[in-house]
N, C-alpha and C positions, 0 to 999 in steps of 0.2 A: 520790611520791604528790605533788612539784612540776609534774611531766607531763599531769598527771589533773587537778591547779584548771585550769594555764594550757590547755588545750585547756577546763574548764570556764569558767572568765574570757573565753579566744576568741568561742565559740561560746556563749556566752551575749551579749559584747559585738554579736556581729553578731544577732540577734533567738531564741540559745533557748534556755529552759527547764529548768530545773533540776528534775523533781519529786517525789512521793512518791509514788508508789499504792500501793496495799491492797485485799486479793481475800479473800473466804471461798474455801476448795477443799475438794470433797468426795467419800468415796473406798470402796469399800467396804472398801480393804484402808491397814490402813499401807504400804507398799511402792510396792500404786498407786496414792496421794495423791501421797506423794514423787516416786516416775513424773510424773505428770502433772504435778504443783508443776514441777517440775526439765522436763519441761518447755515447756509455758508459756513459763514465763521466757527458755525459750532463743528463743521465737517470739517475742516481745516486743525482746529482744538483736537478731533478724534483722530484726527493719522496715525499711522502708524511710524517712528520715528519724531515725533514733534512735542516734543517736552514742553512746551508751555506755549500758549499767544495768546495777544490780549487782542481783540481786535474793537471801532470803531468806525459803525453809520456814518455817514455825514446827514446834515439835515435834505430829505429828500427837494429838492426846483421843481417844479411843475411846468412839466412842456407846454403848453396852456393848446388851447384851441382840439380837444381829444388827441393830442399827441400822449406817449410816452412819459412820466417819472421818472429820471435817472436822480441818481446820487453816487456816491465814492466811500468806499470801505479804504481802510487802514491797515491793517493785522499785521503786528510786529509780532512777530514767529521765534523763536529757540528752537532748533531741531539737531536732531543730537549727532551728525556729522554732516558736507555740505549736498554729498548722492540727494539726501533726503529732501531736503532745498530746497535741487534741481528740479527732482519728482512731484514737485510741489505746484513750481513753475512750470511743470508742461505738462501740467491734470488742470491748472487753474488760469495758465495766464494773463499774470496780473500787469499792466500797463505798465508799469518800472516794480523797482525791486535795487533797495538798496541796505545794500551789508554794512551794520551796523558796528559788527563782532566775530571776527578776530581779524589783525590788519592785511592780512594772508593766508592766502586758504595751500594748503598744502594735503595732497592727494597721494594714497597709495594705490601702483599700475590697477588691484581690484576694483579699490574705488572709482578709477575714473573708467573701464574694463566696467562695468554695474553700469554707474551716468551715459555711458555710449551707447552701451544698445537698454539703454530704458526709453535717451530720446531715438534711437533706431527703432524700435519697437512701436512707440506712440508715434514718432510720423508714417507712415506702416502703415497705420490704422488711416492716419487722416487722409490718407495720397487713396488708400484701398476704397475706404467710401466716398472720396469724389470722385472717381472714378469710375465707381458704380453704378453714382446717381448723372453722373451728364454720356455715359457711355453708349455706345448699341450697342445693343444684343447681339450682331458680333462680333464689334471688341469688348465686349466684357468676359467672350468665352476663350477670345487670347490674352485677356489676362489672366485671366482661372486658369492657360494651360499653362504661362506662364508664373504663376502662382506657383504651382506642381510643380514646375520643375526645378521653381530653387526651395521648396521642401525637403527635394528629395537631398541637391544637391549638399543640403545643414545637414540629410541624414549620414551622408557621404565624407563630410569633415569631419562629422563629430567620433562615429568612428572611425575613422584613424585619430582620432582624438587631436586634432588640427584645434579645438577651440577648448 
């Protein structure tokens, strides 16, 4: 355990974050829930920027009368930086996050830009998905035109060296 603590201290000293992430999980059967949870934890462990992660699946609860089984997953994760933790949260939407260490988060401006850019891109993807599912065909044409104009504006800004 001393090796894990040393790795944790060294990573945090270099900008890393140790956190607990909590998730709800649902499936048709107890076995499916456990398999889904195991696969989910494994995907977090293998994500870039994750130094280590340890997940635990709580004992699943039967919803009864043909309803889904439900449970919760807690994952203790050490990330190389706060941006990685932010990206994990954007990608997987935990119902709560508890930062264990450090006591204070400091970001370089480039890290803040990276995190904000990821948040903006993820939000745009969600909005686009939702709008394409609920919009009428004529509304979709307007949305596509607005996106095209936005892309052109972005190209002009990049050519000027604005970002």
